Steps between C-alpha positions, in 0.01 A plus 500: 500500500423131445430445867243779504320413175151359538434150359353483145198314635386820669435647155278203408287542810501880464328482159271209585360684799478819297243339270323312778458821698387679181215251479419494871497874566344581165205277583489611864467862391168419332359258754313726747411754231347223286307349790353838607432622144137540397320211333422607145392330180784390278838335540653768725264463793634499852373271775315766699626382841491729805827642630483277808447183296755587233778587743425190710533283188818689412638433848412129482652469153824678585525308830453167323775595255740511792331218693559258214872572528520252789375190312679631191827509691432152637450363147826663390694355794355149478390439139580751226809695593495878486584538130214277384262668744571837338429356155174322587381789716555746216294289260208487746520877557489567125192280463336690787543839338364380166203346684428840659477640147180296447208732594302268729472473878621139514808593295576787739517275805665213311770737376566626851528141625756410231710807579491413870628146437763605248637782713514267798733276302713774346537775758676329794714279281644769274602698809654182640711457186636852547617395845663186356709720270667659807607211727751725675228732636603843633436850373559386139194277526295792637620712207409220258149475642457876477608498134263209437227697675570795273475273197161355581370851560584595144219262403279634777555850360413410140206269576260764637589745224406252227216309666329802661511691172338213308260401777371840611491671161394215270401166652567342839573164341759643263695603808475149646617349170800736489607361837493149351719610211754634748518163681548326164807713429633417847468127436680522166787697654531259793509188285761642263739614774441272800826309431678796664347393832710184505424279799332779702152372585518224239421204728264455797694569819290265715447208259505149645842334469356185340399559135215249513358651818522845345305388191230346720484820705462713185220271380312550827545875474357500147199298613439736792534806276250355253245429773549852641446651154176304453378613844579866426327484160192340655484760778548785251223367276261474796585855611453651153167322459380633835483163676751632756495858628837657580535819704831638372525759777454236770751270329758778494435586864551142623774378268768671710442238770562226246823664391624529858409134560687393187809696599489363854459145375785534256745644752399234754569228246835651402613527862383157615529285188740692278817363664648849530832575662517750785626770262219429252241530777642836607485626142146373459398700809619814320284407199201470736559856626521629143180312414299686763643840399423455132114526509517836676672647197307327223163582655573860406709453190254268321224759507670642193293278271175556689436812710773710339387381157140604575623833638687561173192414292243698699665776699818599312528761228620295199452761226845660491583314176193648335367370170743208472238278666121455485323762710836665567601253774802273500443143629469469876707183485806695392560601862579133563821554300630755751619242751709295252629822342633619835649155565684507167637843587586429863593130515858558376539770763383263774721214370808724503406643838474159671837390359669829597359487854607136535858589409500755782325260742206742517234298318171494696374164621214328321251593780612865479439502125154350558417769759604777261280349228196506731564861602514612136176311428333694782611834354352394165155451649530820697536669161187323373311617808547860387419404138172343615417825680539689172276248320231513769485880459367444147820583313691240300841438653816593312707207363790601727325347801509152349848553358633595845327202662642252252848648547485455878364147466777412256769630734353275768473203266868517407588486869289192559414280203831416324676489837237260634527271198877496527491430873253214453710323237811560712351365823279219368617140552601357162236225507224757549631788288208530258247435776654775714459737204139383497472602866638845412222538245249356749559810714431708192174307452384598847581864425304482174189371675512786749562747217193382311277542804635847579463611137125434505464812715662732248176687429444547869823672585704182541829691471 
């Protein structure tokens, strides 16, 4: 029994990510709805953006969340260590959500920027710590990642229920503030129980061997970060004042080239300057293959917060709960809880299934699991194709269309996402572990950009 028990540190990370995902998905549920809501007098006004603009901004935001995982992983490897990166990232995320609760345009974009930076620090490093808890690898590590994935989705399930209810029925900014409260609880839990993590992720894995040289390196990093912050603040001020015009749709359309260039540059550096062994180079090649498969899945999956969210708000019959809600309609954002609900229900089944198949030498390969995930994603959008046909006929679609789509997408996600994270931590060279997790999320960033562009066509039959 002792050999099979999961390390106590898994529980720490389980609950920390539960609250972080509560905040992230709770806020994300409101994002497109708030941007496309009508501008009205009073504190509950939306931004009045078009669908195309709002979903492009959503795609850029969600892509940057993953894009920042690469420099965030680098800081963890070279400067902070993974445990400290989780702590500092969580604080920045909390500040971002509370900034969103301020009803002004500058606060909206400033809050998004803080969440992007904080998530870039926290997301790749906390996954990396999970991998450190299972140095032996194997099916037990895959099972641990699947359990961890189930845990973070408990927060993703609760966040939309709370934040959408407050935001859609009372005040958008109450929903944003509730997300900040959730991150606060996550920070308290992490700080009180992080001693269970032991040495996992405690120190930078790529720090310079000489202490003096390391201190000088950290000082240079701080100076560079300060200059970058000043530059970003200056650019943001100029954009908000209208001195610089930004076409969000064009930015989203061209940013994919930047992401591909970043990934290519990183892998080139790792191969030529990373001093990898032959085995490490072979494993890194597998990570490259996974990187290019990832955007195909997330380009569809990440429409849940944009096109599927708008479909729920505009074209779905939401009155089956009657007078419990204003105008007889439950919040559209509640459909965002379907995916984490199905994960909570099905993740233990998947974890047990992978272990059982491995014992019989029948476990599918990682590429086979990825292929199955993509096939299930395709069936989900085939379902939405028929749902869009119902909506275009002038009849509101039944909730079962969205429920079925989210179920199919979740089945695909469980084949791809936790398995991909586990494979990345297993295959990554130790000196680049956090940065390789950043590359995994970089592929997700590319998928998010594509998703935002596709979602802008939702009113034109984009499904």
